[in-house]
N, CA, C, O and the ligand as a Tripos MOL2 file, in Angstrom:
@<TRIPOS>MOLECULE
protein
  261   259    66     0     0
PROTEIN
NO_CHARGES

@<TRIPOS>ATOM
      1 N           0.8230   -1.2120    0.0000 N.3       1 MET1
      2 CA          0.0000    0.0000    0.0000 C.3       1 MET1
      3 C           0.8540    1.2570    0.0000 C.2       1 MET1
      4 O           0.4700    2.2900    0.5490 O.2       1 MET1
      5 N           1.9560    1.1540   -0.5930 N.am      2 GLY2
      6 CA          2.8070    2.3460   -0.6950 C.3       2 GLY2
      7 C           2.2350    3.3450   -1.6860 C.2       2 GLY2
      8 O           1.7170    2.9740   -2.7400 O.2       2 GLY2
      9 N           2.3350    4.5770   -1.3400 N.am      3 GLY3
     10 CA          1.8070    5.5870   -2.2430 C.3       3 GLY3
     11 C           2.7560    5.8830   -3.3800 C.2       3 GLY3
     12 O           3.1620    7.0250   -3.5960 O.2       3 GLY3
     13 N           3.0910    4.8640   -4.0830 N.am      4 LEU4
     14 CA          4.0700    5.0460   -5.1550 C.3       4 LEU4
     15 C           3.3920    4.9680   -6.5190 C.2       4 LEU4
     16 O           2.4690    4.1790   -6.7180 O.2       4 LEU4
     17 N           3.8370    5.7530   -7.4110 N.am      5 PRO5
     18 CA          3.2560    5.6780   -8.7520 C.3       5 PRO5
     19 C           3.6370    4.3840   -9.4560 C.2       5 PRO5
     20 O           4.7680    3.9050   -9.3660 O.2       5 PRO5
     21 N           2.6630    3.8430  -10.1520 N.am      6 LYS6
     22 CA          2.8870    2.5720  -10.8310 C.3       6 LYS6
     23 C           3.8600    2.7400  -11.9860 C.2       6 LYS6
     24 O           4.7510    1.9250  -12.2280 O.2       6 LYS6
     25 N           3.6410    3.8300  -12.6740 N.am      7 GLN7
     26 CA          4.5290    4.0890  -13.8050 C.3       7 GLN7
     27 C           5.1560    5.4620  -13.6940 C.2       7 GLN7
     28 O           4.5720    6.3870  -13.1300 O.2       7 GLN7
     29 N           6.3200    5.5770  -14.2260 N.am      8 ARG8
     30 CA          7.0020    6.8600  -14.2710 C.3       8 ARG8
     31 C           6.3520    7.7160  -15.3520 C.2       8 ARG8
     32 O           6.1460    7.2820  -16.4850 O.2       8 ARG8
     33 N           6.0340    8.9580  -14.9550 N.am      9 ILE9
     34 CA          5.4150    9.8600  -15.9220 C.3       9 ILE9
     35 C           6.5070   10.4260  -16.8320 C.2       9 ILE9
     36 O           7.5400   10.9080  -16.3680 O.2       9 ILE9
     37 N           6.2530   10.3530  -18.1140 N.am     10 SER10
     38 CA          7.2410   10.8400  -19.0750 C.3      10 SER10
     39 C           7.3980   12.3560  -18.9680 C.2      10 SER10
     40 O           6.5370   13.0570  -18.4360 O.2      10 SER10
     41 N           8.5000   12.8260  -19.4770 N.am     11 ARG11
     42 CA          8.7510   14.2580  -19.4090 C.3      11 ARG11
     43 C           7.6570   15.0450  -20.1200 C.2      11 ARG11
     44 O           7.3060   16.1570  -19.7260 O.2      11 ARG11
     45 N           7.1350   14.4440  -21.1630 N.am     12 HIS12
     46 CA          6.0700   15.1260  -21.8960 C.3      12 HIS12
     47 C           4.8050   15.2340  -21.0500 C.2      12 HIS12
     48 O           4.1840   16.2940  -20.9820 O.2      12 HIS12
     49 N           4.4300   14.1350  -20.4080 N.am     13 ARG13
     50 CA          3.2270   14.1480  -19.5730 C.3      13 ARG13
     51 C           3.3970   15.1040  -18.4040 C.2      13 ARG13
     52 O           2.4720   15.8260  -18.0340 O.2      13 ARG13
     53 N           4.5870   15.0980  -17.8300 N.am     14 GLN14
     54 CA          4.8360   15.9710  -16.6870 C.3      14 GLN14
     55 C           4.7320   17.4380  -17.0840 C.2      14 GLN14
     56 O           4.1210   18.2420  -16.3810 O.2      14 GLN14
     57 N           5.3250   17.7670  -18.2000 N.am     15 GLY15
     58 CA          5.2690   19.1530  -18.6670 C.3      15 GLY15
     59 C           3.8570   19.5280  -19.0880 C.2      15 GLY15
     60 O           3.4090   20.6560  -18.8840 O.2      15 GLY15
     61 N           3.1710   18.5700  -19.6730 N.am     16 ASN16
     62 CA          1.8030   18.8020  -20.1150 C.3      16 ASN16
     63 C           0.8970   19.0780  -18.9200 C.2      16 ASN16
     64 O           0.0020   19.9210  -18.9890 O.2      16 ASN16
     65 N           1.1360   18.3620  -17.8260 N.am     17 ARG17
     66 CA          0.3470   18.5820  -16.6250 C.3      17 ARG17
     67 C           0.6220   19.9700  -16.0540 C.2      17 ARG17
     68 O          -0.2690   20.6220  -15.5100 O.2      17 ARG17
     69 N           1.8540   20.4000  -16.1870 N.am     18 ARG18
     70 CA          2.2420   21.6840  -15.5930 C.3      18 ARG18
     71 C           2.0710   22.8610  -16.5370 C.2      18 ARG18
     72 O           2.5870   23.9480  -16.2740 O.2      18 ARG18
     73 N           1.3670   22.6610  -17.6110 N.am     19 ARG19
     74 CA          1.2800   23.7640  -18.5770 C.3      19 ARG19
     75 C           0.4760   24.9390  -18.0380 C.2      19 ARG19
     76 O           0.5720   26.0550  -18.5500 O.2      19 ARG19
     77 N          -0.3230   24.6790  -16.9950 N.am     20 HIS20
     78 CA         -1.1330   25.7670  -16.4600 C.3      20 HIS20
     79 C          -0.4260   26.5420  -15.3600 C.2      20 HIS20
     80 O          -0.7660   27.7000  -15.1140 O.2      20 HIS20
     81 N           0.5450   25.9370  -14.6960 N.am     21 ASP21
     82 CA          1.2180   26.6990  -13.6450 C.3      21 ASP21
     83 C           2.3640   27.5090  -14.2200 C.2      21 ASP21
     84 O           3.5360   27.1570  -14.0890 O.2      21 ASP21
     85 N           1.9950   28.5840  -14.8490 N.am     22 TYR22
     86 CA          2.9580   29.4910  -15.4370 C.3      22 TYR22
     87 C           3.3740   30.5180  -14.3850 C.2      22 TYR22
     88 O           2.7020   30.7150  -13.3730 O.2      22 TYR22
     89 N           4.4760   31.1450  -14.6570 N.am     23 ILE23
     90 CA          4.9770   32.1550  -13.7250 C.3      23 ILE23
     91 C           4.3200   33.5010  -14.0440 C.2      23 ILE23
     92 O           4.3080   33.9480  -15.1910 O.2      23 ILE23
     93 N           3.7820   34.1270  -13.0160 N.am     24 VAL24
     94 CA          3.2120   35.4510  -13.1940 C.3      24 VAL24
     95 C           4.3500   36.4560  -13.0900 C.2      24 VAL24
     96 O           4.9550   36.6370  -12.0340 O.2      24 VAL24
     97 N           4.6160   37.0950  -14.2020 N.am     25 VAL25
     98 CA          5.7190   38.0480  -14.2110 C.3      25 VAL25
     99 C           5.2280   39.3740  -13.6530 C.2      25 VAL25
    100 O           4.3100   39.9790  -14.2060 O.2      25 VAL25
    101 N           5.8310   39.8290  -12.5650 N.am     26 PRO26
    102 CA          5.4200   41.1220  -12.0490 C.3      26 PRO26
    103 C           6.0170   42.2530  -12.8810 C.2      26 PRO26
    104 O           7.1910   42.5960  -12.7400 O.2      26 PRO26
    105 N           5.1930   42.8170  -13.7430 N.am     27 ALA27
    106 CA          5.6590   43.9170  -14.5930 C.3      27 ALA27
    107 C           5.6730   45.1930  -13.7650 C.2      27 ALA27
    108 O           4.6400   45.8260  -13.5430 O.2      27 ALA27
    109 N           6.8660   45.5530  -13.3140 N.am     28 LEU28
    110 CA          6.9840   46.7240  -12.4660 C.3      28 LEU28
    111 C           7.4490   47.9210  -13.2890 C.2      28 LEU28
    112 O           8.4630   47.8770  -13.9860 O.2      28 LEU28
    113 N           6.6790   48.9690  -13.1800 N.am     29 VAL29
    114 CA          7.0480   50.1980  -13.8630 C.3      29 VAL29
    115 C           7.1230   51.3210  -12.8270 C.2      29 VAL29
    116 O           6.3970   51.2870  -11.8330 O.2      29 VAL29
    117 N           7.9810   52.3030  -13.0410 N.am     30 PRO30
    118 CA          8.0100   53.4340  -12.1060 C.3      30 PRO30
    119 C           6.7450   54.2680  -12.2170 C.2      30 PRO30
    120 O           6.2650   54.5710  -13.3090 O.2      30 PRO30
    121 N           6.2250   54.6230  -11.0670 N.am     31 CYS31
    122 CA          5.0200   55.4430  -11.0250 C.3      31 CYS31
    123 C           5.3020   56.8110  -11.6100 C.2      31 CYS31
    124 O           6.3360   57.4160  -11.3250 O.2      31 CYS31
    125 N           4.3900   57.2940  -12.4220 N.am     32 ARG32
    126 CA          4.5740   58.5980  -13.0580 C.3      32 ARG32
    127 C           4.4430   59.7290  -12.0540 C.2      32 ARG32
    128 O           4.9430   60.8340  -12.2640 O.2      32 ARG32
    129 N           3.7710   59.4330  -10.9760 N.am     33 HIS33
    130 CA          3.5100   60.4850  -10.0090 C.3      33 HIS33
    131 C           4.6020   60.5670   -8.9470 C.2      33 HIS33
    132 O           5.1060   61.6510   -8.6520 O.2      33 HIS33
    133 N           4.9650   59.4310   -8.3770 N.am     34 CYS34
    134 CA          5.9300   59.4750   -7.2840 C.3      34 CYS34
    135 C           7.2280   58.7430   -7.6210 C.2      34 CYS34
    136 O           8.1970   58.8230   -6.8660 O.2      34 CYS34
    137 N           7.2550   58.0230   -8.7600 N.am     35 GLY35
    138 CA          8.4820   57.3580   -9.1690 C.3      35 GLY35
    139 C           8.7110   56.0270   -8.5050 C.2      35 GLY35
    140 O           9.7100   55.3560   -8.7650 O.2      35 GLY35
    141 N           7.7840   55.6420   -7.6420 N.am     36 GLU36
    142 CA          7.8880   54.3540   -6.9600 C.3      36 GLU36
    143 C           7.5550   53.2250   -7.9220 C.2      36 GLU36
    144 O           6.7620   53.3920   -8.8480 O.2      36 GLU36
    145 N           8.1780   52.0680   -7.6860 N.am     37 LYS37
    146 CA          7.8840   50.9200   -8.5380 C.3      37 LYS37
    147 C           6.4820   50.4070   -8.2580 C.2      37 LYS37
    148 O           6.1080   50.1700   -7.1100 O.2      37 LYS37
    149 N           5.7240   50.2440   -9.3130 N.am     38 LYS38
    150 CA          4.3540   49.7530   -9.1510 C.3      38 LYS38
    151 C           4.0270   48.7920  -10.2770 C.2      38 LYS38
    152 O           4.7290   48.7510  -11.2880 O.2      38 LYS38
    153 N           2.9700   48.0220  -10.1090 N.am     39 ARG39
    154 CA          2.5200   47.1070  -11.1530 C.3      39 ARG39
    155 C           1.9560   47.9270  -12.3100 C.2      39 ARG39
    156 O           1.2580   48.9200  -12.1060 O.2      39 ARG39
    157 N           2.2720   47.4930  -13.5220 N.am     40 ALA40
    158 CA          1.7440   48.1920  -14.6810 C.3      40 ALA40
    159 C           0.2220   48.0510  -14.7370 C.2      40 ALA40
    160 O          -0.3160   46.9930  -14.4110 O.2      40 ALA40
    161 N          -0.4560   49.0940  -15.1420 N.am     41 HIS41
    162 CA         -1.9130   49.1410  -15.2490 C.3      41 HIS41
    163 C          -2.5990   48.8970  -13.9080 C.2      41 HIS41
    164 O          -3.7210   48.3940  -13.8450 O.2      41 HIS41
    165 N          -1.8950   49.2680  -12.8380 N.am     42 HIS42
    166 CA         -2.4960   49.1360  -11.5190 C.3      42 HIS42
    167 C          -2.3240   50.4670  -10.7930 C.2      42 HIS42
    168 O          -1.4430   51.2640  -11.1170 O.2      42 HIS42
    169 N          -3.1820   50.6830   -9.8120 N.am     43 VAL43
    170 CA         -3.0730   51.8920   -9.0120 C.3      43 VAL43
    171 C          -1.7890   51.8310   -8.2060 C.2      43 VAL43
    172 O          -1.4510   50.7960   -7.6320 O.2      43 VAL43
    173 N          -1.0740   52.9510   -8.1660 N.am     44 CYS44
    174 CA          0.1610   52.9890   -7.4050 C.3      44 CYS44
    175 C          -0.1290   52.8000   -5.9220 C.2      44 CYS44
    176 O          -0.9260   53.5530   -5.3630 O.2      44 CYS44
    177 N           0.4890   51.8220   -5.2680 N.am     45 PRO45
    178 CA          0.1960   51.5790   -3.8530 C.3      45 PRO45
    179 C           0.7890   52.6290   -2.9260 C.2      45 PRO45
    180 O           0.3540   52.7600   -1.7810 O.2      45 PRO45
    181 N           1.7680   53.3720   -3.4030 N.am     46 SER46
    182 CA          2.4040   54.3180   -2.4950 C.3      46 SER46
    183 C           1.7800   55.7060   -2.5640 C.2      46 SER46
    184 O           1.7940   56.4210   -1.5620 O.2      46 SER46
    185 N           1.2360   56.1130   -3.7060 N.am     47 CYS47
    186 CA          0.6220   57.4350   -3.7600 C.3      47 CYS47
    187 C          -0.8380   57.3880   -4.1930 C.2      47 CYS47
    188 O          -1.5490   58.3870   -4.0820 O.2      47 CYS47
    189 N          -1.2910   56.2420   -4.6850 N.am     48 GLY48
    190 CA         -2.7050   56.1050   -5.0140 C.3      48 GLY48
    191 C          -3.0920   56.7290   -6.3400 C.2      48 GLY48
    192 O          -4.2710   56.9930   -6.5800 O.2      48 GLY48
    193 N          -2.1100   56.9700   -7.2080 N.am     49 TRP49
    194 CA         -2.4260   57.5960   -8.4810 C.3      49 TRP49
    195 C          -2.5350   56.5650   -9.5730 C.2      49 TRP49
    196 O          -1.8240   55.5610   -9.5990 O.2      49 TRP49
    197 N          -3.4430   56.8470  -10.4670 N.am     50 TYR50
    198 CA         -3.5830   56.0060  -11.6540 C.3      50 TYR50
    199 C          -4.0680   56.8730  -12.7960 C.2      50 TYR50
    200 O          -5.0800   57.5630  -12.6740 O.2      50 TYR50
    201 N          -3.3590   56.8410  -13.8910 N.am     51 ARG51
    202 CA         -3.6880   57.6150  -15.0950 C.3      51 ARG51
    203 C          -3.9140   59.0840  -14.7860 C.2      51 ARG51
    204 O          -4.9590   59.6580  -15.0920 O.2      51 ARG51
    205 N          -2.8950   59.6720  -14.1690 N.am     52 ASN52
    206 CA         -2.8440   61.1120  -13.9250 C.3      52 ASN52
    207 C          -3.9340   61.6570  -13.0060 C.2      52 ASN52
    208 O          -4.2470   62.8480  -13.0310 O.2      52 ASN52
    209 N          -4.5010   60.7720  -12.2000 N.am     53 ARG53
    210 CA         -5.3990   61.3040  -11.1930 C.3      53 ARG53
    211 C          -5.3790   60.3990   -9.9680 C.2      53 ARG53
    212 O          -5.0670   59.2100  -10.0400 O.2      53 ARG53
    213 N          -5.7230   61.0130   -8.8490 N.am     54 GLN54
    214 CA         -5.7300   60.2730   -7.5910 C.3      54 GLN54
    215 C          -7.0060   59.4650   -7.5120 C.2      54 GLN54
    216 O          -8.1030   60.0210   -7.5540 O.2      54 GLN54
    217 N          -6.8670   58.1620   -7.3990 N.am     55 VAL55
    218 CA         -8.0570   57.3330   -7.3470 C.3      55 VAL55
    219 C          -8.3080   56.7700   -5.9600 C.2      55 VAL55
    220 O          -9.4530   56.5120   -5.5900 O.2      55 VAL55
    221 N          -7.2570   56.5820   -5.2020 N.am     56 ILE56
    222 CA         -7.4770   56.1610   -3.8170 C.3      56 ILE56
    223 C          -6.7250   57.0970   -2.8800 C.2      56 ILE56
    224 O          -5.6660   57.6210   -3.2250 O.2      56 ILE56
    225 N          -7.2610   57.2920   -1.7430 N.am     57 GLN57
    226 CA         -6.6360   58.1730   -0.7630 C.3      57 GLN57
    227 C          -5.6670   57.3640    0.0940 C.2      57 GLN57
    228 O          -6.0690   56.4400    0.8020 O.2      57 GLN57
    229 N          -4.4030   57.7170    0.0220 N.am     58 ILE58
    230 CA         -3.4210   57.1050    0.9030 C.3      58 ILE58
    231 C          -3.3670   57.9520    2.1750 C.2      58 ILE58
    232 O          -3.1140   59.1560    2.1360 O.2      58 ILE58
    233 N          -3.6100   57.2960    3.2790 N.am     59 GLU59
    234 CA         -3.6390   58.0550    4.5280 C.3      59 GLU59
    235 C          -2.2240   58.2610    5.0630 C.2      59 GLU59
    236 O          -1.5620   57.3210    5.5010 O.2      59 GLU59
    237 N          -1.7880   59.4980    5.0140 N.am     60 GLN60
    238 CA         -0.4770   59.8260    5.5900 C.3      60 GLN60
    239 C          -0.6580   60.4590    6.9570 C.2      60 GLN60
    240 O          -0.0340   60.0510    7.9370 O.2      60 GLN60
    241 N          -1.5220   61.4590    7.0070 N.am     61 ARG61
    242 CA         -1.8130   62.1380    8.2510 C.3      61 ARG61
    243 C          -3.2300   62.6890    8.1450 C.2      61 ARG61
    244 O          -3.6910   63.0510    7.0620 O.2      61 ARG61
    245 N          -3.9070   62.7460    9.2790 N.am     62 ARG62
    246 CA         -5.2560   63.2910    9.2370 C.3      62 ARG62
    247 C          -5.2650   64.6870    9.8200 C.2      62 ARG62
    248 O          -4.8810   64.9260   10.9650 O.2      62 ARG62
    249 N          -5.7290   65.6120    8.9610 N.am     63 GLU63
    250 CA         -5.7700   67.0100    9.4000 C.3      63 GLU63
    251 C          -7.1870   67.4500    9.6940 C.2      63 GLU63
    252 O          -7.5040   67.8980   10.7960 O.2      63 GLU63
    253 N          -8.0460   67.3130    8.6720 N.am     64 ALA64
    254 CA         -9.4410   67.7180    8.8540 C.3      64 ALA64
    255 C         -10.2560   66.5520    9.3830 C.2      64 ALA64
    256 O         -10.0190   65.3940    9.0370 O.2      64 ALA64
    257 N         -11.2150   66.8810   10.2240 N.am     65 GLU65
    258 CA        -12.0670   65.8290   10.7600 C.3      65 GLU65
    259 C         -13.2010   65.5250    9.8060 C.2      65 GLU65
    260 O         -14.0300   64.6590   10.0880 O.2      65 GLU65
    261 ZN          2.9440   56.6690   -7.1130 Zn       66 ZN66
@<TRIPOS>BOND
     1     1     2 1
     2     2     3 1
     3     3     4 2
     4     3     5 am
     5     5     6 1
     6     6     7 1
     7     7     8 2
     8     7     9 am
     9     9    10 1
    10    10    11 1
    11    11    12 2
    12    11    13 am
    13    13    14 1
    14    14    15 1
    15    15    16 2
    16    15    17 am
    17    17    18 1
    18    18    19 1
    19    19    20 2
    20    19    21 am
    21    21    22 1
    22    22    23 1
    23    23    24 2
    24    23    25 am
    25    25    26 1
    26    26    27 1
    27    27    28 2
    28    27    29 am
    29    29    30 1
    30    30    31 1
    31    31    32 2
    32    31    33 am
    33    33    34 1
    34    34    35 1
    35    35    36 2
    36    35    37 am
    37    37    38 1
    38    38    39 1
    39    39    40 2
    40    39    41 am
    41    41    42 1
    42    42    43 1
    43    43    44 2
    44    43    45 am
    45    45    46 1
    46    46    47 1
    47    47    48 2
    48    47    49 am
    49    49    50 1
    50    50    51 1
    51    51    52 2
    52    51    53 am
    53    53    54 1
    54    54    55 1
    55    55    56 2
    56    55    57 am
    57    57    58 1
    58    58    59 1
    59    59    60 2
    60    59    61 am
    61    61    62 1
    62    62    63 1
    63    63    64 2
    64    63    65 am
    65    65    66 1
    66    66    67 1
    67    67    68 2
    68    67    69 am
    69    69    70 1
    70    70    71 1
    71    71    72 2
    72    71    73 am
    73    73    74 1
    74    74    75 1
    75    75    76 2
    76    75    77 am
    77    77    78 1
    78    78    79 1
    79    79    80 2
    80    79    81 am
    81    81    82 1
    82    82    83 1
    83    83    84 2
    84    83    85 am
    85    85    86 1
    86    86    87 1
    87    87    88 2
    88    87    89 am
    89    89    90 1
    90    90    91 1
    91    91    92 2
    92    91    93 am
    93    93    94 1
    94    94    95 1
    95    95    96 2
    96    95    97 am
    97    97    98 1
    98    98    99 1
    99    99   100 2
   100    99   101 am
   101   101   102 1
   102   102   103 1
   103   103   104 2
   104   103   105 am
   105   105   106 1
   106   106   107 1
   107   107   108 2
   108   107   109 am
   109   109   110 1
   110   110   111 1
   111   111   112 2
   112   111   113 am
   113   113   114 1
   114   114   115 1
   115   115   116 2
   116   115   117 am
   117   117   118 1
   118   118   119 1
   119   119   120 2
   120   119   121 am
   121   121   122 1
   122   122   123 1
   123   123   124 2
   124   123   125 am
   125   125   126 1
   126   126   127 1
   127   127   128 2
   128   127   129 am
   129   129   130 1
   130   130   131 1
   131   131   132 2
   132   131   133 am
   133   133   134 1
   134   134   135 1
   135   135   136 2
   136   135   137 am
   137   137   138 1
   138   138   139 1
   139   139   140 2
   140   139   141 am
   141   141   142 1
   142   142   143 1
   143   143   144 2
   144   143   145 am
   145   145   146 1
   146   146   147 1
   147   147   148 2
   148   147   149 am
   149   149   150 1
   150   150   151 1
   151   151   152 2
   152   151   153 am
   153   153   154 1
   154   154   155 1
   155   155   156 2
   156   155   157 am
   157   157   158 1
   158   158   159 1
   159   159   160 2
   160   159   161 am
   161   161   162 1
   162   162   163 1
   163   163   164 2
   164   163   165 am
   165   165   166 1
   166   166   167 1
   167   167   168 2
   168   167   169 am
   169   169   170 1
   170   170   171 1
   171   171   172 2
   172   171   173 am
   173   173   174 1
   174   174   175 1
   175   175   176 2
   176   175   177 am
   177   177   178 1
   178   178   179 1
   179   179   180 2
   180   179   181 am
   181   181   182 1
   182   182   183 1
   183   183   184 2
   184   183   185 am
   185   185   186 1
   186   186   187 1
   187   187   188 2
   188   187   189 am
   189   189   190 1
   190   190   191 1
   191   191   192 2
   192   191   193 am
   193   193   194 1
   194   194   195 1
   195   195   196 2
   196   195   197 am
   197   197   198 1
   198   198   199 1
   199   199   200 2
   200   199   201 am
   201   201   202 1
   202   202   203 1
   203   203   204 2
   204   203   205 am
   205   205   206 1
   206   206   207 1
   207   207   208 2
   208   207   209 am
   209   209   210 1
   210   210   211 1
   211   211   212 2
   212   211   213 am
   213   213   214 1
   214   214   215 1
   215   215   216 2
   216   215   217 am
   217   217   218 1
   218   218   219 1
   219   219   220 2
   220   219   221 am
   221   221   222 1
   222   222   223 1
   223   223   224 2
   224   223   225 am
   225   225   226 1
   226   226   227 1
   227   227   228 2
   228   227   229 am
   229   229   230 1
   230   230   231 1
   231   231   232 2
   232   231   233 am
   233   233   234 1
   234   234   235 1
   235   235   236 2
   236   235   237 am
   237   237   238 1
   238   238   239 1
   239   239   240 2
   240   239   241 am
   241   241   242 1
   242   242   243 1
   243   243   244 2
   244   243   245 am
   245   245   246 1
   246   246   247 1
   247   247   248 2
   248   247   249 am
   249   249   250 1
   250   250   251 1
   251   251   252 2
   252   251   253 am
   253   253   254 1
   254   254   255 1
   255   255   256 2
   256   255   257 am
   257   257   258 1
   258   258   259 1
   259   259   260 2
@<TRIPOS>SUBSTRUCTURE
     1 MET1         2 RESIDUE 1 A MET
     2 GLY2         6 RESIDUE 1 A GLY
     3 GLY3        10 RESIDUE 1 A GLY
     4 LEU4        14 RESIDUE 1 A LEU
     5 PRO5        18 RESIDUE 1 A PRO
     6 LYS6        22 RESIDUE 1 A LYS
     7 GLN7        26 RESIDUE 1 A GLN
     8 ARG8        30 RESIDUE 1 A ARG
     9 ILE9        34 RESIDUE 1 A ILE
    10 SER10       38 RESIDUE 1 A SER
    11 ARG11       42 RESIDUE 1 A ARG
    12 HIS12       46 RESIDUE 1 A HIS
    13 ARG13       50 RESIDUE 1 A ARG
    14 GLN14       54 RESIDUE 1 A GLN
    15 GLY15       58 RESIDUE 1 A GLY
    16 ASN16       62 RESIDUE 1 A ASN
    17 ARG17       66 RESIDUE 1 A ARG
    18 ARG18       70 RESIDUE 1 A ARG
    19 ARG19       74 RESIDUE 1 A ARG
    20 HIS20       78 RESIDUE 1 A HIS
    21 ASP21       82 RESIDUE 1 A ASP
    22 TYR22       86 RESIDUE 1 A TYR
    23 ILE23       90 RESIDUE 1 A ILE
    24 VAL24       94 RESIDUE 1 A VAL
    25 VAL25       98 RESIDUE 1 A VAL
    26 PRO26      102 RESIDUE 1 A PRO
    27 ALA27      106 RESIDUE 1 A ALA
    28 LEU28      110 RESIDUE 1 A LEU
    29 VAL29      114 RESIDUE 1 A VAL
    30 PRO30      118 RESIDUE 1 A PRO
    31 CYS31      122 RESIDUE 1 A CYS
    32 ARG32      126 RESIDUE 1 A ARG
    33 HIS33      130 RESIDUE 1 A HIS
    34 CYS34      134 RESIDUE 1 A CYS
    35 GLY35      138 RESIDUE 1 A GLY
    36 GLU36      142 RESIDUE 1 A GLU
    37 LYS37      146 RESIDUE 1 A LYS
    38 LYS38      150 RESIDUE 1 A LYS
    39 ARG39      154 RESIDUE 1 A ARG
    40 ALA40      158 RESIDUE 1 A ALA
    41 HIS41      162 RESIDUE 1 A HIS
    42 HIS42      166 RESIDUE 1 A HIS
    43 VAL43      170 RESIDUE 1 A VAL
    44 CYS44      174 RESIDUE 1 A CYS
    45 PRO45      178 RESIDUE 1 A PRO
    46 SER46      182 RESIDUE 1 A SER
    47 CYS47      186 RESIDUE 1 A CYS
    48 GLY48      190 RESIDUE 1 A GLY
    49 TRP49      194 RESIDUE 1 A TRP
    50 TYR50      198 RESIDUE 1 A TYR
    51 ARG51      202 RESIDUE 1 A ARG
    52 ASN52      206 RESIDUE 1 A ASN
    53 ARG53      210 RESIDUE 1 A ARG
    54 GLN54      214 RESIDUE 1 A GLN
    55 VAL55      218 RESIDUE 1 A VAL
    56 ILE56      222 RESIDUE 1 A ILE
    57 GLN57      226 RESIDUE 1 A GLN
    58 ILE58      230 RESIDUE 1 A ILE
    59 GLU59      234 RESIDUE 1 A GLU
    60 GLN60      238 RESIDUE 1 A GLN
    61 ARG61      242 RESIDUE 1 A ARG
    62 ARG62      246 RESIDUE 1 A ARG
    63 GLU63      250 RESIDUE 1 A GLU
    64 ALA64      254 RESIDUE 1 A ALA
    65 GLU65      258 RESIDUE 1 A GLU
    66 ZN66       261 GROUP 0 **** ****
């Protein structure tokens, strides 16, 4: 009752099985607003800018209530 495979999987079968686990390449581009590295086509996590406008508010300090 050993959990051993009956047959050795060929290199082709092994690669074929793994065809879906591809590497997600993190495309990092410098943010146009703050110059920080950010994911392309994503909102900048450090300043919250996307396509020349602020889309999310990054909380640095609270002044007004
Ligand atoms: Zn930024």
